[in-house]
N, C-alpha and C positions, 0 to 999 in steps of 0.2 A: 033441212036448209033455212027454213024460215026462222027457226029457233036460234040457229047460229047467227043469221042476219040481224035478229033483234037484240042478240047478246052482244054483237059487236057494236051495234048503235048505242046501246046502253052504256058499254064500257067507255066508248068515246065521250059520252056525256058526263059520265063521272070524272073522267080524266080531265076534261075542259073546266070542271067545276072545282078541281082541286087547287089549293093556293099555289101560286108560283114558287118554284125553288128560290132560296135566298139570292143565289148568283143571278137569277133572271129578273127577280125584283129590283135587285140593284142596278141592272142595266137601265131602269127608268131614270136614274140619276145622271147618267152621262150627258156631258154637255155643259154649255154655259148658262148660268142662272142670273136673272136680275134680283138682287138682294137688297135689304134694308136692315140697319140696325138702329134701335132707338135708345139713345143714351140721355137719361133724364129727359129734356124737352128737345134734344136735337135727334133728328131722325136724317141718317145719312145713307143714300143709296150707293151701292157698289156692286161689281160683278164678282161672281164666285164660279170657278170651274170645277166640276166633279167628275171623277173618273173611277170607275170600278173595273177591277181585274183579279180574277182568282179569289173572290171573297173579300178582298181588300179594297177599301174605298180611300181615295185620295182627294183632298180639296186643296185648290190654289186660290190665293188672293192675290192682288196686284198692286204694284207701285209702279204705274207706268208699263214699261214692258218687263220689269222684274216680277217674278213669281215667287211668292211667299207660300211654300207648301207645308201641308200638315205633316206631323210626325207619326201619325197613326189615325186608322179609321176603320169604321164598320157600318153595315147596315142591316138591321135585324128586326123583325116584327114591324116593319115600316118606320123604324126610328134610326135616323142618321146620327152617328157619333164621330166627331173629329177632334183630334187633339193636336194642340200646338205647344209642345212641351218647352220649346225655347221662349215662349212667352208665358208659361204656366196657365194657359187658357185652352178652353174646349168649347165646342158647339155641339148642343143636342137639338134635334128637330124632327118633327113627325111629318111625314108625307101623307097628306089626306087630299084626295081629289086634285092632285097635280100640284099642290102648294106645299111648300116646306114652312112650318112654323115652330118656334122653339126660342132658345135662349144662347147667347154667347157670353163667356166671361171667365172669371177665375180668381186666383189669389188677389192680384192687384186690381184687375178690372172685375167689379161685381157683375153678377149676371144681368143681362139686359136683352130685351125683346129682339127676336130675329125672324125675318120673313123672307122667302124667295119664291120666285116663279120662274119658269123657263123663259129664256132670253128672247125678247122681241125687239126687232129693229125699229127704231122710231123714224117717221118720215123726215126727209131732209127740209129744212125750212127754206121757203122761197123768198123771204122778206129781205129787205136790205140790211145787212149786218155791218156795225161800225168796227173798224180795225183797231184793236187794243194791243196788238201784238208787240213785244218788246219789253223793256226794262223800265220799271217803276220803283219809287221810293215811297215807303209807308212811314210817315211821321208817327213816332210813338215813344213814350217815356217808359221803358219796361224796367221791372224789378232788378234787372242785370246792369242797368246803367246804359242801355242803348237809347239812341235818339231817333233811330230809323231802322226799318227792315227792308229788304230787297223783295220786290215781286216781279218774277219772270213769266211772261205770258207767251205761249205758242198758239197759232190760230190757223184753222183751215175753214174759211167760210164761217158757218154757224157753230162748228165745233171748236172747242178751245181746251187747253191744258195750261196749268199754271202751278207754280211752287212758291212759297215764301220762304226767303233764307233769313235766319235769325242767328245770333252769335253761337247757339247750341248746334245749329244745322238746320236743314230744311224740313218742310212738313210732309215730304213725299210729294208725288205728283197727282194733283186734283184734276179731274177731267169732267167735262160736261159740254154744255151748249148754250146758245143764246136763245132766250124765250121771253116774250112779254117785256121786252126792253131792257133785259139784263142777262148777264152771263151767270149760270148757276153751275158751280163746280163742286166735287166731292172726291174724297179718298177714304178708304178703310183697309188697312193691310194687316189687321189682327192686332197690332200694338198701338197704332195711332189712327185717329180719324178725324177729318176736318171737313166743314162745310163753308163754302165761300160763295158770296154774291158780289158781283161787280157791275156797276151802273156807270155807264159812260156819261160824263157830265160835260166834258169838252175834249179838245184834242190832247190836253195836258192833265186832265183830272178825272179820277174815277171815285164814285161813292163805293164803299167796301164794308160789307158785313161779313164778319169772321167769328166762327164758334168751332168748338172741337169737343171731343170726348172727355178731355181733361181740362178744358179752358171755357170760361164763360163767354158769352156773346160780346163781341166788340163792334161799335160802329166807328169805322176810320175812313180814311181817304188815302188815295195813292196819287202821287204826282210823278210827272216825268222827272228825271234827275235834274235836268237844267232848270225846271221851274222850281224844283225844291231848293237848290242852291240859290236861286233868285230870292226865294223867301227866307233865306238864312238858315235852313234846316241842315244840320251837319249830315256828312255822308254816313251811311251804316258803319257799324263797328268794324275795324280792321281785326280780324280774329287772331293776327300775330302780335297785336298790341293790347290785347284785352287783359291777359293774365302775365304777372311778372314775378320775379324772384325778388324778395325783400334786400337779399345781399347777393349779388351776381357772382362774387367770388367765393361763395359758401357752396361745397358739394351738396348735391341733393341727397337726402338720407331717406331711407325707408328700411322697415323690418316688419314683415307680417308673415303669417302662415300660408302655406300653399294649400291646394286642395286635399293633400294628404295629411295636413297639420304639421308639416315640417317648416321651421322658420327660415325664411329667406331675407338677406340683407343686402343692401348695396355695397357693403364691405367684402361680400363673398368673392372668392377667387374667380368664379365663373364670369363676373363682370369687370374684373380688374383690367384695365387697358382697353375696354371695349366701348364701343358707341352703343348707348342704351336709350331706347324710347321708353319713357315711362308714362304709361296711358291710364288716365282716370276714366273709370267706366263703371257699368252697372248692367246686368242682363234685363233690368226693367225699362231701360232707356232705348227708345227706337232709333235715335242717332248713333247709339253705340253698336246696334245691330248692323247699321248701314257701314260703319267703320271697320269692324272685325275682320271681314274678308280681305279688306285692302291691307290691314296691317299683317295679315298672315301672308299675303302676296309678297310684302316688302321683306318679311322674315325669311321666307323661302329663297328669295333672290339674293339677299346680302348676308345671310347668316355666316356662310363660309368666309367672308371678307371681315367679320369682327362685328356683326350687328346682333344685339340682344333686345328683346322687347319684353317689358314687364307690365302686366295689367294689374293695377290696383283697384280691385273691385269692391264697390259699395253696394250692399243689398239690404232690403227692408228686414226688420226683425223677424217676421215670419218665415223668411227664407232661411234664417239661421236655425230655426226649429226643425224645419223639414226642406233641406236644400236640394230641391228638385230642378229648379229652373236653371241654375248656372251650369250644372253639368250638361243639361240638354242644349244649352247655348253653346257650350265649348264643342260638343259633339256636332251639332247642325252645322257650324262653320269650319270644322276640321282644324281647330286651333291648336298649334303645337308650341306656341311661345308661353312663357311663364305667367301663370295666374295666381295673384295672391289674394287673400280675403282681408281687406283692410278694415271694414266696419260698416255701419249704416250711413246713409247718405247725409244725415244731419251731423255726422262727425267729420265731414270732409276738412273743414278748417283746422279742427283740433288735430287730426292726424297728419296733415301736411302744413304745418304753421310757417314753413319757410316760403310759402307762395302768398302772393297779394292779388286780390280780386279774383280768387279761384271759385267760380261758380257756375261753369259750364260743363255740361254732360254731352259728349266727351271733352277732355282736354288732354294734350300730348306734350310732354316735356322732351326736348332733344338734348341728351347728355353726352358731352363729347369724351374722348378717350381720358381726359384729365379729370372726369367726375363732375364738371361743372355744367349748368344748364346753358346752352347756347342759343335756344330758341324755345319759344312756347306757342302752341297753336290751340285756340279755343275752338271747340265744335268740330263738326264734319259735314262739308257740303257734299251730298251724295249726287247720283245721277240726275235726279230731278232738277238739280241746280245748273245743269248745262255747262256753259263755259266756265262757271265758277268751280265746278267739280274738277274739270280738266286741269285748271290752273292750280288748284289746290293739290292734286295728285303730283304735278310736276314740281311744286315747291317742296313737298315732302321728299320726294325723290332726290331732288338737288341737294336739299340740306343733308340727308343721310350719306349721299356720296361724297359731299365736301368733307363731313366729319370723319368719314372713314379714310380719306385721303391724309388726315393728319396723323402725326405719330408722336403727339405729346405724351410725356411721361405721367402716369396717374398720380393724383395728389392724395394725401391721407385723408381718409373720411372719419377720423376719430376726433 
């Protein structure tokens, strides 16, 4: 009996010393983690949620309440791998002593340092916090001809969230809190990342430090809109007046190959007498990721009534050599409308010479049943933009419904 007893104890000890099964080890990843990514000199904190099930690991990044989920993932020999094919990026990190360290990046985003620790709730600040909630204007002379951006701030005590809306679209939702006399806010959703510091200077003015993974640090100010107008600062750019057709009477022309290599033209029978949204896009563009699901929603709702949507896609040269991101982008958002490969981003003006001041990603042309452009909308204000997102959705819908209600004869596009 003693021999059996000792043998049982030895067997238990050996079993306990054996490495955990892969699925068991992966369970240690489950939950919310506090992560950082260091992009050159910018370090951006952000949450990442990890979930393991049946040997598969899924990671979720966040844009406010929106989840940006990985397209594949694994955990083996202590190394976490997550792929985000729709951004052509991936994360590789090793788990050591409860800390994940590694790198994130890919084709467009070179590899950058990543670190994550299990989430820890920070204590709620008991100091008096100034109220900066509401709408602000940021005076700026941008390369796209803007004179001001919009800043939208939501606040609950020391916690705050904000988004900057430019002519291209918004930054995504930055979140953070008030500490040491300033609000420190960050966001990273896999394709874009921003760091924002807001220092209250008066009831109508904020000091603002703004930097991102693709933009250098800027020292700016933000003013309440009434104060900005009083100082002679123009309102932020109207997205419906930014881009125009050089000749409004001229039908919009395009002719590019689809993803199968077949040439598609505005003169094709499938578009004749239809309302067509011609969308300038690129799978590298975060605001285009925001817009694509909404366009698919419109397409499903109005296709039977005569709506067609054509995406003119501009990708970097390396994506033409190995086109992996765009098919993953189309698959990720379940896009069924027409996708055409138009060129590289630097060729935008050359490929669409009929348009004037065409420099926003995305841009959408609303083409009536007669083949002429009836409206142009620059950029896409996503959910982080709050009321501007709601208003934009309504304008898109109203314009589509108005054009569908018309029965004009199509004009020749030759």
